[in-house]
ZASE-500905 format. One line per 4 residues: their letters; for each residue x, y, z of N, C-alpha, C, O, CB. Coordinates in steps of 0.05 Angstrom, whole numbers. Glycine has a CB too. Layout:
a	X Y Z X Y Z X Y Z X Y Z X Y Z ~ ...
REM end
This chain:
meht	3740 838 2582 3755 859 2598 3748 883 2584 3737 902 2594 3788 855 2600 ~ 3752 881 2568 3744 907 2550 3721 917 2556 3723 942 2557 3742 903 2522 ~ 3696 908 2561 3670 917 2555 3668 927 2591 3656 946 2601 3644 888 2539 ~ 3682 910 2603 3682 919 2637 3694 950 2636 3681 969 2646 3705 895 2660
adlk	3711 953 2628 3728 977 2626 3711 1001 2614 3710 1024 2623 3754 971 2608 ~ 3700 995 2596 3685 1009 2577 3651 1022 2596 3639 1044 2595 3680 983 2547 ~ 3647 999 2610 3629 1011 2633 3636 1022 2662 3621 1029 2680 3612 991 2639 ~ 3665 1023 2659 3666 1036 2687 3677 1073 2681 3682 1092 2695 3692 1014 2710
tekl	3676 1069 2656 3680 1097 2640 3665 1112 2639 3665 1137 2640 3685 1098 2617 ~ 3648 1092 2636 3614 1109 2631 3607 1115 2656 3591 1134 2657 3586 1090 2619 ~ 3615 1105 2677 3595 1108 2703 3614 1138 2710 3602 1159 2717 3596 1074 2733 ~ 3646 1138 2706 3660 1159 2712 3648 1179 2694 3639 1198 2706 3689 1156 2709
drri	3646 1178 2677 3634 1200 2658 3605 1213 2669 3596 1235 2666 3630 1186 2626 ~ 3596 1193 2679 3563 1206 2688 3568 1215 2712 3549 1231 2716 3536 1185 2691 ~ 3586 1215 2734 3588 1217 2753 3602 1252 2752 3598 1270 2770 3601 1192 2762 ~ 3615 1254 2733 3633 1279 2732 3607 1296 2722 3598 1315 2735 3664 1277 2711
vrtr	3598 1288 2699 3568 1305 2697 3548 1307 2717 3533 1326 2712 3552 1294 2678 ~ 3544 1297 2735 3526 1295 2748 3540 1314 2770 3522 1326 2782 3516 1266 2754 ~ 3565 1322 2779 3578 1337 2795 3578 1359 2788 3572 1377 2803 3600 1330 2799 ~ 3587 1364 2753 3591 1395 2752 3561 1411 2744 3559 1435 2741 3614 1402 2727
qslr	3537 1389 2742 3515 1396 2741 3509 1402 2774 3502 1425 2783 3498 1374 2725 ~ 3511 1386 2785 3504 1402 2822 3517 1427 2832 3506 1442 2849 3515 1382 2849 ~ 3544 1431 2819 3559 1452 2826 3548 1479 2807 3554 1503 2810 3591 1443 2820 ~ 3533 1470 2789 3525 1498 2769 3495 1500 2777 3487 1523 2780 3528 1492 2729
talm	3473 1477 2782 3458 1489 2809 3457 1498 2819 3441 1517 2818 3453 1487 2822 ~ 3475 1492 2842 3493 1505 2877 3498 1534 2869 3490 1549 2887 3532 1488 2889 ~ 3507 1545 2851 3521 1578 2840 3498 1589 2834 3491 1610 2845 3544 1581 2810 ~ 3483 1576 2814 3460 1587 2807 3436 1597 2828 3423 1618 2825 3451 1569 2791
dlvk	3431 1574 2850 3419 1584 2875 3427 1608 2883 3413 1628 2884 3422 1569 2895 ~ 3465 1602 2892 3471 1631 2908 3474 1657 2899 3477 1676 2914 3493 1630 2921 ~ 3474 1659 2865 3470 1675 2863 3434 1697 2855 3431 1719 2843 3489 1671 2851 ~ 3417 1683 2865 3393 1691 2861 3390 1704 2893 3373 1722 2897 3372 1666 2851
aksf	3410 1692 2917 3406 1708 2940 3427 1730 2951 3425 1744 2971 3402 1690 2959 ~ 3450 1729 2931 3483 1749 2936 3488 1752 2911 3479 1741 2891 3513 1736 2953 ~ 3502 1766 2914 3518 1781 2894 3550 1759 2884 3562 1747 2901 3528 1817 2912 ~ 3557 1759 2856 3573 1735 2857 3604 1745 2877 3616 1726 2886 3579 1723 2820
deis	3612 1765 2883 3632 1767 2894 3627 1758 2924 3641 1743 2938 3642 1791 2890 ~ 3602 1771 2930 3609 1749 2963 3599 1718 2962 3588 1706 2981 3588 1762 2996 ~ 3603 1707 2936 3597 1679 2946 3621 1663 2941 3632 1663 2919 3571 1666 2933 ~ 3626 1649 2960 3651 1634 2967 3652 1594 2959 3634 1577 2959 3652 1640 3004
veei	3675 1593 2954 3680 1562 2937 3662 1551 2963 3644 1535 2959 3721 1545 2932 ~ 3668 1560 2989 3661 1536 3015 3617 1536 2999 3603 1516 2994 3671 1557 3069 ~ 3609 1564 2997 3592 1556 2993 3579 1545 2974 3558 1533 2977 3586 1565 2998 ~ 3590 1547 2956 3582 1525 2936 3579 1506 2939 3558 1496 2931 3590 1521 2921
tgra	3602 1487 2951 3610 1461 2955 3593 1455 2977 3583 1433 2976 3640 1457 2959 ~ 3586 1469 2998 3559 1465 3015 3532 1454 3001 3519 1433 3000 3551 1493 3028 ~ 3530 1476 2990 3497 1473 2976 3503 1451 2955 3483 1437 2954 3483 1505 2958 ~ 3523 1442 2938 3522 1426 2925 3534 1391 2938 3536 1370 2925 3533 1439 2904
dvsr	3539 1396 2967 3539 1373 2968 3562 1356 2966 3564 1332 2968 3525 1368 2954 ~ 3582 1375 2962 3610 1362 2942 3638 1377 2953 3640 1401 2959 3606 1374 2901 ~ 3657 1357 2956 3684 1368 2975 3692 1389 2955 3687 1392 2931 3713 1344 2983 ~ 3710 1407 2979 3728 1423 2963 3738 1419 2944 3736 1431 2923 3744 1429 2972
atfy	3759 1387 2952 3765 1373 2937 3766 1371 2912 3783 1378 2896 3758 1360 2943 ~ 3738 1359 2908 3725 1353 2886 3715 1375 2869 3713 1373 2845 3707 1336 2893 ~ 3707 1402 2886 3710 1419 2860 3734 1428 2852 3733 1446 2835 3695 1441 2860 ~ 3754 1423 2859 3779 1432 2850 3795 1415 2828 3816 1418 2815 3796 1435 2873
lhyk	3775 1394 2832 3787 1368 2804 3773 1385 2782 3784 1386 2760 3771 1324 2806 ~ 3747 1400 2785 3738 1409 2761 3746 1434 2751 3753 1436 2727 3714 1410 2762 ~ 3746 1451 2765 3743 1476 2763 3768 1494 2778 3772 1487 2801 3715 1481 2774 ~ 3777 1506 2773 3802 1528 2778 3793 1548 2806 3801 1548 2829 3806 1553 2745
dked	3776 1559 2796 3758 1581 2809 3731 1580 2809 3725 1563 2792 3762 1605 2800 ~ 3709 1590 2820 3685 1604 2822 3680 1619 2796 3657 1626 2790 3685 1623 2846 ~ 3697 1624 2782 3707 1640 2750 3696 1621 2733 3675 1621 2720 3745 1644 2741 ~ 3718 1602 2738 3707 1575 2719 3692 1563 2724 3692 1544 2710 3720 1557 2712
llld	3673 1563 2743 3655 1547 2745 3633 1565 2727 3620 1554 2710 3650 1538 2777 ~ 3631 1589 2731 3611 1604 2725 3612 1606 2692 3592 1605 2678 3613 1630 2740 ~ 3639 1609 2684 3641 1612 2658 3636 1586 2638 3633 1589 2614 3667 1622 2655 ~ 3634 1556 2653 3621 1538 2647 3589 1529 2650 3578 1508 2645 3634 1526 2653
qfye	3584 1543 2656 3557 1545 2661 3549 1566 2632 3532 1556 2618 3550 1558 2694 ~ 3558 1588 2625 3552 1607 2611 3565 1579 2576 3551 1578 2555 3573 1644 2624 ~ 3585 1566 2578 3586 1558 2555 3559 1537 2549 3546 1540 2529 3615 1546 2553 ~ 3555 1519 2566 3529 1505 2570 3504 1508 2554 3491 1493 2539 3521 1510 2595
mame	3502 1543 2562 3478 1554 2563 3480 1564 2525 3462 1561 2508 3476 1581 2590 ~ 3505 1574 2522 3511 1578 2488 3512 1565 2471 3506 1572 2448 3528 1585 2480 ~ 3520 1539 2480 3522 1507 2466 3497 1504 2458 3492 1501 2434 3531 1480 2487 ~ 3473 1504 2480 3442 1501 2475 3428 1524 2452 3408 1520 2437 3427 1505 2506
rvqd	3444 1549 2457 3433 1566 2436 3445 1561 2408 3435 1574 2390 3436 1594 2443 ~ 3461 1546 2403 3474 1545 2380 3459 1522 2366 3452 1523 2343 3505 1540 2385 ~ 3454 1495 2387 3437 1477 2376 3407 1491 2370 3394 1482 2351 3437 1453 2396 ~ 3399 1506 2381 3366 1523 2372 3375 1535 2346 3359 1533 2327 3352 1553 2397
fsef	3398 1547 2342 3407 1561 2315 3406 1538 2291 3392 1538 2272 3442 1575 2318 ~ 3420 1523 2296 3424 1501 2274 3396 1486 2266 3396 1473 2245 3445 1476 2286 ~ 3372 1488 2280 3352 1470 2283 3334 1493 2256 3311 1488 2247 3337 1466 2323 ~ 3346 1511 2250 3330 1527 2225 3353 1528 2198 3377 1534 2197 3322 1566 2236
pssf	3331 1518 2175 3351 1513 2159 3369 1537 2146 3360 1560 2149 3338 1497 2140 ~ 3390 1537 2133 3404 1562 2123 3386 1578 2102 3392 1600 2094 3432 1555 2110 ~ 3365 1564 2094 3346 1590 2075 3329 1607 2096 3316 1627 2091 3320 1575 2051 ~ 3333 1594 2120 3317 1616 2130 3341 1641 2138 3336 1664 2132 3298 1605 2158
wlaa	3359 1636 2148 3378 1648 2147 3388 1664 2133 3407 1676 2142 3388 1638 2149 ~ 3381 1667 2114 3392 1674 2081 3367 1697 2086 3372 1720 2079 3388 1642 2047 ~ 3351 1694 2092 3319 1705 2085 3322 1731 2109 3321 1756 2105 3285 1675 2094 ~ 3326 1717 2135 3334 1736 2150 3355 1758 2150 3355 1778 2165 3337 1725 2165
lgaa	3370 1754 2133 3386 1771 2123 3375 1789 2104 3386 1811 2104 3406 1758 2112 ~ 3353 1785 2087 3344 1804 2070 3349 1793 2044 3341 1804 2024 3356 1830 2074 ~ 3362 1770 2042 3370 1753 2012 3343 1751 1996 3343 1755 1972 3382 1718 2017 ~ 3329 1748 2005 3303 1737 2001 3278 1752 2001 3255 1744 2001 3301 1719 2016
gten	3291 1783 2003 3271 1808 2000 3245 1817 2021 3226 1833 2018 3258 1802 1973 ~ 3254 1798 2043 3244 1804 2072 3253 1829 2082 3277 1837 2084 3252 1783 2092 ~ 3222 1844 2091 3231 1872 2099 3244 1867 2127 3265 1874 2136 3206 1895 2101 ~ 3226 1853 2136 3230 1853 2169 3247 1832 2173 3235 1814 2162 3204 1848 2187
ppdl	3270 1820 2184 3278 1792 2191 3266 1783 2215 3264 1797 2235 3306 1789 2194 ~ 3257 1755 2213 3249 1738 2230 3259 1743 2269 3279 1754 2278 3261 1711 2215 ~ 3244 1735 2278 3256 1741 2309 3262 1714 2324 3274 1709 2344 3233 1760 2330 ~ 3251 1700 2310 3254 1673 2334 3278 1667 2331 3285 1691 2332 3237 1644 2331
pllk	3302 1654 2329 3330 1652 2334 3335 1671 2357 3334 1663 2380 3348 1659 2309 ~ 3339 1695 2352 3348 1714 2367 3339 1720 2396 3353 1725 2415 3344 1733 2354 ~ 3311 1719 2394 3290 1722 2411 3300 1705 2428 3299 1716 2450 3262 1718 2403 ~ 3313 1675 2430 3317 1658 2448 3340 1657 2469 3344 1646 2490 3315 1639 2436
ifel	3360 1680 2448 3377 1689 2472 3372 1708 2493 3382 1710 2515 3396 1698 2463 ~ 3352 1723 2480 3348 1754 2500 3328 1741 2526 3332 1745 2550 3324 1786 2477 ~ 3301 1719 2510 3288 1709 2531 3301 1698 2557 3296 1702 2581 3273 1691 2521 ~ 3322 1682 2544 3346 1666 2569 3361 1691 2583 3361 1687 2607 3375 1643 2553
aekn	3371 1708 2578 3379 1728 2584 3364 1745 2607 3375 1755 2628 3382 1740 2561 ~ 3331 1747 2598 3319 1762 2612 3308 1742 2638 3307 1753 2660 3298 1775 2595 ~ 3302 1716 2635 3303 1697 2656 3316 1691 2676 3306 1684 2697 3305 1684 2650 ~ 3347 1695 2668 3369 1699 2683 3380 1724 2685 3404 1724 2686 3387 1685 2675
agly	3367 1751 2687 3378 1772 2684 3403 1773 2704 3424 1784 2699 3359 1793 2685 ~ 3397 1760 2732 3426 1779 2751 3447 1762 2745 3469 1772 2745 3424 1781 2792 ~ 3446 1728 2736 3468 1719 2726 3482 1733 2703 3507 1732 2703 3463 1695 2720 ~ 3468 1747 2681 3475 1760 2655 3486 1785 2665 3509 1788 2657 3451 1764 2633
rill	3476 1804 2681 3496 1828 2687 3522 1817 2705 3544 1828 2702 3479 1852 2705 ~ 3516 1796 2723 3549 1785 2733 3566 1774 2707 3590 1775 2708 3548 1756 2758 ~ 3554 1763 2685 3571 1750 2665 3581 1775 2649 3605 1779 2643 3555 1728 2647 ~ 3558 1793 2643 3571 1811 2621 3589 1831 2630 3605 1841 2614 3552 1827 2607
rggs	3589 1837 2657 3598 1859 2674 3629 1858 2683 3647 1874 2686 3579 1860 2699 ~ 3625 1823 2689 3651 1815 2702 3644 1817 2737 3651 1799 2751 3679 1837 2691 ~ 3636 1834 2744 3635 1827 2765 3665 1844 2776 3669 1867 2768 3631 1796 2766 ~ 3678 1833 2789 3706 1847 2797 3728 1833 2785 3752 1841 2786 3712 1846 2829
srrl	3719 1806 2768 3737 1798 2748 3737 1806 2724 3714 1807 2714 3737 1775 2744 ~ 3758 1815 2708 3756 1820 2680 3761 1797 2665 3755 1797 2641 3774 1841 2672 ~ 3770 1776 2677 3767 1754 2668 3743 1736 2651 3747 1724 2630 3773 1746 2686 ~ 3717 1739 2668 3692 1737 2665 3686 1751 2633 3679 1742 2611 3678 1751 2692
vdgi	3690 1773 2640 3684 1798 2609 3702 1783 2586 3692 1783 2563 3703 1840 2613 ~ 3719 1774 2588 3739 1759 2565 3736 1733 2562 3748 1722 2543 3767 1761 2569 ~ 3723 1721 2578 3713 1696 2576 3688 1684 2560 3686 1666 2544 3709 1691 2598 ~ 3664 1707 2572 3638 1719 2556 3639 1718 2529 3623 1707 2513 3632 1749 2561
reit	3659 1729 2524 3666 1742 2494 3677 1725 2471 3671 1724 2447 3688 1764 2497 ~ 3697 1709 2488 3706 1685 2476 3688 1670 2468 3683 1670 2444 3720 1671 2489 ~ 3673 1652 2486 3655 1636 2486 3642 1641 2467 3641 1622 2450 3644 1635 2506 ~ 3624 1672 2458 3606 1672 2443 3614 1674 2416 3602 1666 2396 3591 1689 2450
tqaf	3639 1688 2418 3654 1687 2383 3661 1657 2379 3664 1651 2356 3687 1708 2377 ~ 3664 1642 2395 3672 1609 2386 3642 1596 2384 3644 1573 2376 3694 1589 2414 ~ 3621 1602 2388 3595 1590 2385 3582 1600 2359 3570 1587 2342 3577 1596 2410 ~ 3587 1627 2361 3578 1641 2330 3600 1629 2311 3590 1617 2292 3580 1679 2329
qnfl	3627 1631 2313 3645 1623 2288 3639 1601 2285 3636 1596 2261 3674 1625 2289 ~ 3633 1575 2307 3617 1541 2301 3594 1549 2287 3600 1535 2267 3606 1521 2333 ~ 3580 1556 2282 3546 1560 2275 3554 1565 2248 3549 1548 2231 3524 1587 2292 ~ 3564 1585 2241 3572 1598 2212 3583 1578 2198 3575 1571 2175 3593 1623 2213
vnkf	3605 1566 2212 3620 1542 2194 3604 1513 2189 3605 1497 2171 3649 1533 2212 ~ 3590 1515 2209 3580 1482 2208 3546 1488 2195 3531 1470 2189 3582 1462 2248 ~ 3541 1511 2195 3514 1518 2174 3521 1533 2150 3503 1540 2136 3491 1536 2188 ~ 3544 1538 2145 3536 1555 2117 3568 1540 2108 3583 1555 2097 3532 1601 2119
snel	3575 1516 2113 3609 1513 2101 3602 1513 2073 3616 1526 2058 3630 1480 2110 ~ 3580 1499 2061 3579 1498 2032 3575 1521 2013 3583 1518 1990 3560 1480 2026 ~ 3560 1552 2021 3550 1566 2012 3582 1589 2021 3589 1609 2009 3518 1567 2022 ~ 3596 1577 2043 3623 1596 2052 3644 1585 2023 3660 1599 2011 3640 1585 2093
qrtq	3640 1563 2019 3664 1559 1996 3662 1562 1967 3681 1563 1951 3673 1534 1998 ~ 3632 1563 1962 3617 1572 1939 3628 1607 1936 3637 1615 1915 3580 1566 1946 ~ 3626 1618 1952 3622 1654 1952 3656 1661 1968 3668 1652 1987 3585 1669 1980 ~ 3661 1679 1948 3675 1695 1956 3671 1726 1982 3665 1750 1978 3680 1698 1932
lplp	3676 1715 2003 3664 1742 2020 3681 1760 2018 3706 1758 2018 3659 1739 2050 ~ 3663 1791 2014 3676 1813 2013 3691 1822 2035 3709 1838 2030 3661 1830 2005 ~ 3687 1817 2059 3706 1817 2085 3710 1797 2102 3696 1777 2099 3699 1834 2101 ~ 3732 1798 2125 3744 1771 2122 3714 1758 2152 3700 1772 2167 3792 1770 2133
mdll	3716 1736 2148 3695 1723 2167 3702 1732 2198 3684 1735 2214 3696 1689 2164 ~ 3727 1736 2205 3741 1737 2239 3719 1766 2241 3701 1765 2258 3789 1743 2244 ~ 3723 1789 2224 3706 1813 2226 3678 1812 2237 3669 1824 2257 3705 1824 2201 ~ 3662 1789 2213 3631 1787 2221 3627 1777 2242 3607 1782 2255 3614 1772 2205
vayf	3651 1754 2254 3640 1741 2284 3639 1760 2304 3622 1762 2322 3657 1718 2296 ~ 3667 1779 2297 3674 1800 2319 3650 1823 2324 3645 1832 2346 3702 1815 2309 ~ 3638 1829 2305 3614 1842 2302 3600 1833 2313 3594 1846 2333 3604 1845 2284 ~ 3587 1810 2309 3562 1806 2315 3567 1802 2347 3550 1804 2365 3548 1782 2297
tgal	3593 1794 2351 3593 1787 2382 3590 1817 2398 3575 1822 2417 3625 1770 2391 ~ 3606 1834 2388 3606 1860 2396 3577 1874 2408 3571 1884 2429 3615 1874 2373 ~ 3564 1869 2380 3544 1875 2375 3522 1866 2402 3517 1880 2422 3541 1864 2349 ~ 3513 1842 2395 3497 1832 2414 3506 1830 2446 3488 1830 2461 3490 1808 2404
lstm	3534 1829 2457 3535 1829 2480 3528 1866 2491 3517 1870 2513 3563 1814 2487 ~ 3536 1885 2476 3534 1903 2484 3514 1917 2488 3513 1933 2506 3545 1910 2478 ~ 3488 1911 2463 3461 1914 2458 3454 1896 2493 3443 1908 2512 3447 1897 2420 ~ 3462 1873 2496 3447 1859 2523 3452 1875 2546 3433 1876 2563 3458 1830 2532
vwwl	3482 1893 2553 3484 1902 2568 3465 1926 2578 3459 1931 2601 3502 1903 2564 ~ 3459 1939 2556 3453 1962 2562 3420 1958 2565 3405 1975 2576 3465 1981 2541 ~ 3414 1937 2555 3379 1927 2557 3375 1914 2586 3355 1920 2598 3369 1900 2530 ~ 3392 1898 2597 3389 1883 2623 3392 1919 2647 3374 1924 2664 3424 1851 2627
eqep	3409 1933 2645 3408 1957 2658 3402 1980 2653 3413 2001 2658 3423 1961 2665 ~ 3372 1975 2636 3342 1996 2634 3330 1990 2655 3335 1967 2662 3318 1992 2609 ~ 3315 2003 2670 3288 2005 2689 3272 2034 2682 3281 2057 2682 3297 2003 2725 ~ 3240 2020 2676 3232 1997 2667 3246 1980 2641 3261 1996 2629 3206 2003 2661
rmsa	3246 1963 2633 3261 1950 2622 3236 1936 2596 3217 1924 2604 3278 1932 2644 ~ 3241 1940 2564 3230 1932 2547 3234 1911 2546 3253 1901 2558 3232 1941 2531 ~ 3218 1896 2531 3207 1865 2537 3229 1846 2517 3242 1863 2504 3168 1860 2525 ~ 3236 1825 2511 3255 1802 2502 3244 1814 2470 3260 1818 2451 3247 1762 2516
eqit	3221 1818 2469 3209 1809 2437 3219 1845 2431 3234 1850 2412 3162 1796 2434 ~ 3212 1860 2443 3224 1890 2436 3248 1894 2423 3254 1904 2401 3227 1906 2458 ~ 3267 1878 2450 3293 1883 2439 3313 1867 2419 3336 1872 2414 3305 1885 2458 ~ 3294 1845 2407 3305 1833 2393 3298 1842 2371 3312 1832 2353 3304 1812 2397
rlfn	3280 1857 2362 3266 1868 2347 3281 1892 2334 3287 1897 2310 3245 1874 2361 ~ 3287 1907 2357 3313 1937 2356 3342 1922 2339 3356 1927 2319 3328 1951 2401 ~ 3342 1903 2362 3375 1885 2346 3378 1871 2315 3397 1866 2302 3384 1855 2366 ~ 3352 1868 2311 3349 1856 2286 3355 1875 2259 3372 1873 2241 3319 1845 2285
qlff	3334 1897 2266 3338 1928 2256 3363 1933 2249 3370 1937 2226 3332 1948 2276 ~ 3379 1935 2269 3409 1946 2270 3418 1933 2257 3421 1939 2233 3426 1948 2291 ~ 3426 1905 2268 3445 1890 2262 3448 1877 2233 3470 1876 2221 3443 1872 2280 ~ 3419 1866 2220 3412 1858 2199 3416 1874 2169 3428 1861 2152 3390 1852 2205
pgvr	3410 1892 2165 3417 1908 2147 3439 1917 2134 3444 1920 2110 3410 1921 2151 ~ 3460 1924 2164 3492 1921 2157 3508 1902 2145 3526 1904 2129 3504 1920 2176 ~ 3496 1883 2156 3508 1855 2149 3499 1852 2123 3512 1836 2109 3497 1829 2167 ~ 3483 1861 2114 3466 1845 2085 3482 1860 2068 3498 1847 2054 3427 1850 2077
talq	3481 1892 2066 3498 1898 2057 3531 1899 2049 3539 1904 2026 3490 1906 2061 ~ 3549 1891 2074 3568 1891 2071 3573 1865 2061 3598 1861 2060 3579 1901 2089 ~ 3559 1844 2052 3561 1810 2052 3556 1813 2017 3562 1794 2003 3531 1787 2076 ~ 3542 1839 2004 3532 1837 1989 3509 1821 1974 3506 1820 1950 3545 1838 1986
ldrl	3490 1808 1999 3476 1798 1985 3464 1785 1968 3463 1762 1961 3475 1802 1984 ~ 3449 1817 1958 3435 1823 1934 3446 1811 1910 3434 1807 1889 3434 1850 1929 ~ 3472 1804 1916 3480 1795 1889 3472 1765 1896 3477 1755 1874 3514 1802 1878 ~ 3463 1742 1912 3466 1731 1910 3438 1710 1901 3418 1723 1903 3481 1734 1924
pnp	3433 1686 1893 3400 1689 1872 3388 1686 1920 3400 1687 1941 3385 1638 1831 ~ 3364 1683 1913 3347 1682 1931 3351 1650 1936 3360 1635 1919 3319 1695 1924 ~ 3343 1642 1965 3349 1612 1976 3326 1603 1970 3320 1580 1974 3358 1605 2007
REM end
């Protein structure tokens, strides 16, 4: 009996995942054809082939759906970041004497934004909804906070940081999102590789100095 209940729960979970994915895909398709402000819930549900009632079981409105899409992408990038060892990130900050930080991890973020430029413009500028801008900042902050805690928990416990962790997270989030807004609005736009290199040159030296990483042993 307990096993049967587990199977029903698993089927329900799969159905929820499929429904949400269908709604996210429908929204992404519509965003390519028209502005976000012009898209209605009816259009989203029609393209996803689900009812309005089903939509509202999962999301409050289309902004909620869009933020869910961004959350999925943010968590994927955190997973990408986590695949690199902590020694790699310390090297990127210059603790190992590297003059230029590696581009690869942050390059993936800018490449994703470049691939979905229309979507990111909506997300970062918020369209007619300030809630989108606040939501993106909150999700990015949470993702970076989770990354730091999960990746550097041992180092953080052994080291007394010279600045509050919340400030470091806020600084990274603000710098990244502001850079992305500026970059996506440029015509012609520099490549993802170029903007990543510029962001790294602006961000990492200041963090290295603020964290006093020269005092830490090389990884």
